[in-house]
Structure formats: C-alpha cells, structure tokens
C-alpha positions, 0 to 999 in steps of 0.5 A: 530435172525436167522429168522430175517436174513431169512426174510431180505435175502427173502425181499432182493431177491424179491426186486432184482427180481422186479428190474430185471423184471422192467429192462426186461420190459423197455428193451422190450418197447425199443425193441418195439419202435425201431422196430416200428421206423425201419418200418416207412419207409415201412409204409410211402411207402405203406400207403395211404392218408385216408383223400384224395382218390387220390393217392399220386404221390410220393408214387405211383412213389416209389411203381413202382420202387419197383415193377413194376405195383404196382403203376398202381394198385394203380391208379386203371389202372389194364389194364396197368399191363399186358403190363408192365409184357409183356414187362418185360418178353420180356426184360428178354427173350432177356437178356437170349437168347443173354447171352446164344449165347454169351457164346456159341460162346465165348466157341468155340472162347476160343478153338481157343485163349486159346487152340491154335486151328486153326479152330473149328466145330460149331454145328448148328441144330444138325449138325456139320458146319465149319470149322470156324477160329477166324475171323469168330467167333469173330463177332458173340461173339461181336454181341451177347455181345452188344445185351446182354448189350443193353437188360439190358439197355432197361429193366432198361429204361422200368422199369423207364418208367412205374414208370414215367407213374404211377406217371404222371397218379397220378398227372393227377388225382389231376387236376380238370377235372370239366366242370366248365370253365368260362371267367370273365371280371373285371375292373382293375386299373394299375399304370403307369409313367403318373398316373393310367390307367383304363382297363379290366382284363380277368380271365379264370377259369378252 
C-alpha cells in the first residue's frame, strides 16, 4: 500500500510539472507575439517595397523626419546628404553662439538688476571695457535672445524642408518619365439637347 501511494505521488508531481512547463511555454509564446507586435511600427517604417524598387513616398517622409538624410539615402540622392548635415551644423552652431552670448550679457545685466549695481565692466577681447549701465546691456540681451529663438525656428524649418524634398523626390520617381508621348484623334459622339453631335476627341498620352 505504501508503494502505491509513493507511485501515485510521483505521478502527480510529474503531471503538475508538465502543467507548469506547458504554462511557461504558453507565456513565452505570448511574450514573443507581444514583442513582434511592438516592432511592427518600426518595421513598417524601415521596410522597403520588395515588389517595386521605387521608394514609398510616405516611408521616405517618415525616415527623413526621424533622421535627416535618411530619406535622401533611400532615394539614392547621396549628394544631398552633406548639404543637409552642413545646414544642420550651421543651425546648431548659430543656436550655441547666440545662446552663449545671451547668457554672457544676461549675467552682467543681473548684476545691475539683482545686485543693485549702477554700472558694470564687461571683458571684451581680454580687456575690461565700460562702464556700462542697464540701458546699454538690455538691447544686447534681447538681441541675442531673439537670434537664438530664430535659430531654433530655422533649424526646425530646415528639418521639415529636407523631409519634404525627400518625399517629393520619391513621388517624382513614380512618374512615367519615358519618351512615349503621343497625340491621338478619335471620333466622338456627344448628346445634346437637339440630338447628338459628332466630333473629334483629342487624347494626349504621356
């Protein structure tokens, strides 16, 4: 009788272990499916149309918005990529330059406004120059602040324009650029209030 209970206990343990293993396998499969669903969006962006080697305009637009120059690379317009990054580098430098000047002059303006100083001396090319009062420093602070904001706007506009350029180029690649241009004359009958009118229809194929 004791042996029977031992065998029954071992059989129950094996069955329970099999159920646990089955649950683990199902959970693993579910996790793999969920992961596959999460990457579907990224796959739809970076995939290419294998049946048609022309770039999909919408895909090119999304790629350009994600990374400047990616759309141009998809269109095989590699010569545009240095232009894009050159313009981007200029925009980033303009933002950095104007922001540094804005903070520089703002620090001296705060000495007058916050620290209640009547005038300050500002180092220019290694030499202290001045004295400068509040009305002389405020225009510089406002000017560099405005130029910094305009630089940010310019960078955003440039980013958008390069995406539009890539999208338009992808659309143009889908046009029929062959030399098959022909003019056809065909008879045509048009109904009118007085009956039917016979005429000629001109068709231009391009």
